[in-house]
C-alpha positions in Angstrom: -5.8 -30.4 -11.4 -2.2 -31.3 -12.0 -1.1 -33.0 -15.1 1.7 -35.6 -15.2 2.9 -36.3 -18.7 4.7 -39.6 -19.2 4.7 -39.5 -22.9 6.5 -38.2 -26.0 6.7 -34.6 -27.2 3.8 -32.6 -25.7 1.7 -29.9 -27.2 1.4 -26.4 -25.9 -2.1 -26.1 -27.3 -3.3 -28.8 -24.8 -2.1 -26.9 -21.8 -3.8 -23.8 -23.3 -7.0 -25.7 -23.8 -7.0 -26.7 -20.1 -6.2 -23.0 -19.2 -2.9 -24.1 -17.7 0.5 -22.6 -18.4 3.2 -24.6 -20.3 4.2 -27.7 -18.3 7.9 -27.7 -17.7 10.2 -30.7 -18.1 11.3 -32.5 -15.0 15.0 -31.9 -15.8 14.4 -28.1 -16.0 16.0 -27.0 -12.7 14.2 -23.7 -12.9 10.9 -25.2 -13.9 7.5 -24.3 -12.4 5.9 -27.5 -11.3 2.8 -26.0 -9.7 0.4 -27.3 -12.4 2.2 -30.5 -13.4 5.4 -32.0 -14.7 6.5 -33.3 -18.0 8.7 -36.5 -17.9 8.7 -37.0 -21.6 11.9 -38.0 -23.4 12.4 -38.2 -27.2 13.2 -41.7 -28.3 11.8 -43.3 -25.2 10.8 -47.0 -25.4 8.4 -49.1 -23.5 10.9 -51.9 -23.1 14.1 -51.5 -21.2 17.4 -51.3 -23.1 18.5 -54.6 -21.7 15.4 -56.4 -23.0 15.6 -54.9 -26.5 19.3 -55.6 -26.8 19.4 -59.1 -25.3 16.0 -60.5 -26.5 15.6 -58.7 -29.8 19.2 -57.6 -30.7 18.1 -54.0 -31.0 20.4 -51.2 -29.9 18.6 -48.3 -28.3 19.2 -45.3 -26.0 18.9 -45.9 -22.3 15.5 -44.2 -22.2 12.4 -46.1 -21.3 9.1 -46.1 -19.3 10.9 -47.4 -16.2 13.4 -44.5 -16.4 10.5 -42.0 -16.5 8.9 -43.7 -13.6 12.1 -43.4 -11.6 12.1 -39.6 -12.4 8.5 -39.4 -11.3 9.2 -41.0 -8.0 12.3 -38.9 -7.4 10.2 -35.8 -8.1 7.4 -36.5 -5.7 9.7 -37.7 -3.0 11.8 -34.6 -3.1 9.2 -32.0 -4.1 6.6 -33.1 -1.6 8.1 -34.0 1.8 4.9 -35.2 3.4 3.6 -38.5 1.9 0.0 -37.5 2.5 0.6 -34.4 0.4 2.1 -36.1 -2.7 -0.5 -38.9 -2.5 -3.2 -36.2 -2.5 -1.6 -34.5 -5.5 -1.3 -37.8 -7.4 -4.9 -38.8 -6.6 -6.2 -35.5 -8.1 -3.8 -35.4 -11.0 -4.3 -36.6 -14.6 -1.7 -38.9 -16.0 -1.2 -38.9 -19.8 0.8 -42.1 -20.5 1.8 -42.3 -24.1 1.8 -42.8 -26.9 4.5 -45.4 -26.1 5.8 -48.4 -28.0 6.2 -46.7 -31.3 9.9 -46.2 -30.7 10.5 -49.8 -29.9 9.2 -50.7 -33.3 10.9 -47.8 -35.0 14.3 -48.8 -33.6 13.7 -52.3 -34.8 12.8 -51.3 -38.3 15.7 -48.9 -38.5 18.0 -51.8 -37.7 16.7 -54.1 -40.4 13.9 -56.0 -38.5 10.9 -57.1 -40.5 7.2 -56.6 -39.9 7.1 -60.1 -38.7 9.8 -59.3 -36.2 8.0 -56.3 -34.8 4.7 -58.2 -34.5 6.5 -60.5 -32.1 7.5 -57.6 -30.0 3.9 -56.4 -29.3 3.1 -58.7 -26.3 6.3 -57.6 -24.4 5.6 -53.9 -25.2 2.0 -54.2 -24.1 3.0 -56.0 -20.9 5.5 -53.2 -20.1 2.8 -50.6 -20.4 0.4 -52.6 -18.2 3.1 -53.0 -15.5 3.8 -49.3 -15.6 0.2 -48.3 -15.3 -0.2 -50.6 -12.3 2.8 -49.0 -10.6 1.3 -45.5 -11.2 -2.0 -46.8 -9.7 0.0 -48.2 -6.7 1.3 -44.7 -6.1 -2.3 -43.3 -5.9 -3.2 -42.3 -9.4 -7.0 -42.3 -10.1 -7.2 -40.7 -13.5 -5.1 -42.2 -16.3 -5.3 -41.7 -20.1 -3.5 -44.2 -22.3 -3.1 -43.2 -26.0 -2.7 -45.8 -28.8 -0.1 -45.5 -31.5 -0.4 -43.5 -34.7 -1.0 -44.9 -38.2 2.6 -44.7 -39.2 1.7 -45.9 -42.7 0.2 -42.5 -43.3 3.2 -40.5 -42.3 5.5 -39.0 -45.0 8.7 -40.5 -43.6 7.3 -44.1 -43.7 5.6 -43.4 -47.1 9.0 -42.3 -48.5 11.0 -45.1 -46.9 8.7 -47.9 -48.0 7.1 -46.7 -51.1 6.2 -49.3 -53.7 4.6 -49.6 -57.1 2.2 -52.3 -55.8 -1.1 -50.4 -55.4 -2.5 -53.2 -53.2 -0.1 -52.0 -50.5 -2.0 -48.8 -50.1 -5.5 -48.1 -48.7 -8.1 -45.5 -49.7 -6.1 -42.7 -48.0 -2.9 -43.7 -49.8 -1.4 -45.0 -46.5 0.7 -48.2 -46.3 -1.6 -50.9 -45.2 1.0 -53.3 -43.7 2.4 -50.8 -41.3 -1.0 -49.5 -40.3 -2.2 -53.1 -39.7 0.6 -53.5 -37.2 -0.4 -50.3 -35.5 -4.0 -51.5 -35.3 -2.8 -54.8 -33.8 -0.8 -53.0 -31.1 -3.7 -50.7 -30.3 -6.2 -53.6 -30.1 -4.0 -55.4 -27.6 -3.6 -52.1 -25.7 -7.4 -51.6 -25.5 -7.8 -55.1 -24.1 -5.4 -54.2 -21.3 -7.3 -50.9 -20.6 -10.5 -52.9 -20.2 -8.8 -55.4 -18.0 -7.2 -52.8 -15.8 -10.5 -50.9 -15.5 -12.2 -54.0 -14.2 -9.3 -54.7 -11.8 -9.3 -51.2 -10.5 -13.0 -50.0 -10.6 -12.2 -46.9 -8.5 -9.7 -45.7 -11.1 -10.7 -43.9 -14.3 -8.7 -45.4 -17.2 -9.4 -44.3 -20.7 -8.0 -45.3 -24.1 -7.3 -42.4 -26.5 -7.7 -43.3 -30.1 -4.8 -41.4 -31.8 -5.0 -43.8 -34.7 -8.5 -43.0 -35.8 -8.1 -39.3 -35.0 -5.1 -39.0 -37.4 -7.0 -40.7 -40.1 -10.0 -38.5 -39.6 -7.9 -35.4 -40.1 -6.5 -36.9 -43.3 -9.9 -37.9 -44.6 -11.5 -34.5 -43.8 -8.4 -32.3 -44.4 -10.2 -29.5 -46.2 -12.7 -29.2 -43.4 -9.9 -28.2 -41.1 -8.3 -25.8 -43.5 -5.6 -28.1 -44.9 -4.6 -28.3 -48.6 -5.8 -31.7 -49.7 -3.0 -32.0 -52.2 -0.3 -31.8 -49.4 -1.7 -33.9 -46.7 1.1 -36.4 -47.0 3.9 -34.0 -47.8 6.3 -32.5 -45.2 6.2 -28.7 -45.1 9.9 -28.6 -44.2 11.9 -30.8 -46.6 13.4 -31.1 -50.1 10.5 -29.9 -52.3 11.8 -31.7 -55.3 11.3 -35.1 -53.7 8.1 -37.2 -53.3 6.6 -36.5 -49.8 9.3 -33.9 -49.5 11.6 -36.5 -47.9 15.1 -37.4 -49.1 17.3 -39.8 -47.1 19.4 -38.0 -44.5 18.6 -34.6 -45.9 16.1 -33.4 -43.4 14.4 -30.3 -42.0 16.9 -28.0 -40.3 19.8 -28.9 -42.7 21.3 -26.1 -44.7 19.4 -25.3 -47.8 16.3 -27.3 -46.9 13.2 -25.2 -47.8 10.1 -24.6 -45.8 6.7 -24.4 -47.4 5.1 -20.9 -47.8 2.0 -21.7 -45.7 2.6 -24.3 -42.9 -1.1 -23.9 -41.9 -2.1 -25.8 -45.0 0.1 -28.7 -44.1 -0.6 -31.5 -41.7 3.0 -32.7 -41.5 5.9 -30.3 -40.5 9.0 -32.4 -41.1 7.7 -35.8 -42.2 7.4 -37.1 -38.7 5.9 -34.3 -36.6 2.8 -32.2 -37.2 2.5 -28.5 -37.9 1.4 -26.2 -35.1 -1.9 -25.6 -36.9 -2.5 -29.4 -37.1 -1.9 -29.6 -33.4 -4.2 -26.7 -32.7 -7.0 -28.3 -34.9 -6.6 -31.6 -33.2 -6.8 -30.2 -29.7 -9.6 -27.8 -30.4 -11.9 -30.3 -32.1 -11.0 -33.6 -30.3 -9.9 -32.8 -26.8 -13.4 -32.2 -25.5 -13.9 -36.0 -25.8 -11.4 -36.6 -22.9 -13.4 -37.3 -19.8 -11.5 -39.4 -17.3 -14.5 -39.2 -14.9 -16.3 -41.7 -17.2 -15.1 -45.2 -16.9 -14.7 -47.6 -19.8 -15.0 -44.8 -22.3 -13.1 -45.3 -25.6 -11.9 -41.8 -26.5 -11.7 -40.5 -30.0 -8.9 -38.0 -30.4 -5.5 -36.5 -30.1 -5.8 -35.2 -26.6 -2.7 -34.1 -24.8 0.3 -35.3 -26.7 -0.1 -35.0 -30.4 3.4 -35.3 -31.8 4.7 -38.5 -33.4 7.4 -40.1 -31.3 9.7 -41.2 -34.1 13.3 -42.1 -34.2 14.5 -40.6 -37.4 15.4 -43.5 -39.7 16.0 -41.5 -42.8 19.3 -43.2 -43.5 17.6 -46.5 -44.6 
């Protein structure tokens, strides 16, 4: 089975779990596309640049789902000359589509938009995802997995940017409730679309992947997976003298920024992305729940792509 990744940063452990080699990026001219193709782009949005700029007054990179779809079409048309061949490949392939939409909201927040503003964006974001899925189905896809968004209110970068002395703003896991509620709203609307699409296309297996709950499960049972419960919301790579190990524009990779002694005990690598051990744990324990042969199944887990797709907004 081939895998087509139209998503954010992908995880090597997922390919290993499926006993497949690393899936090369589409733009890698020397890539091996025998087992699949990765069309992921960091900073990709669900909405086109024109929509975000004209309707929401948000400046973004010219990277979106529609651009990834164009790359995908270009790939199949050039890589497989015979239409019957590429349609056969597509029908047998697994499409991992997401998580998507998070960057639309992150760009908005980075440019001063409020929570109320990003709630208003959700219908357009969800519609863009729905249209995209239907286009993929039109090309012959029969197995599609659609991940929801992460609980960004649990992520060190957000916890640092929007920390407050108001205890009512935090839940039992010490995550910011307002930002997680927005994520839940997005995911609920996305799940409704998944159900609608499955009814509309009964011969296509479409599943929802619950990244949100999977992330919270890891936080809640951190010690069970070998993490230090005192560092679950601290970046491994970051200024160690700051809360959450996050400090403005001083980020992992900058000169003098320290790295923790044991990354395996940390969930977060740099405040936005996970450590390799966290990826490994999530894939090993949660990926078996992915079964695109079962229709209408609500999946529980981080399955293929497990890295948070954040636009770094440390300068706020």
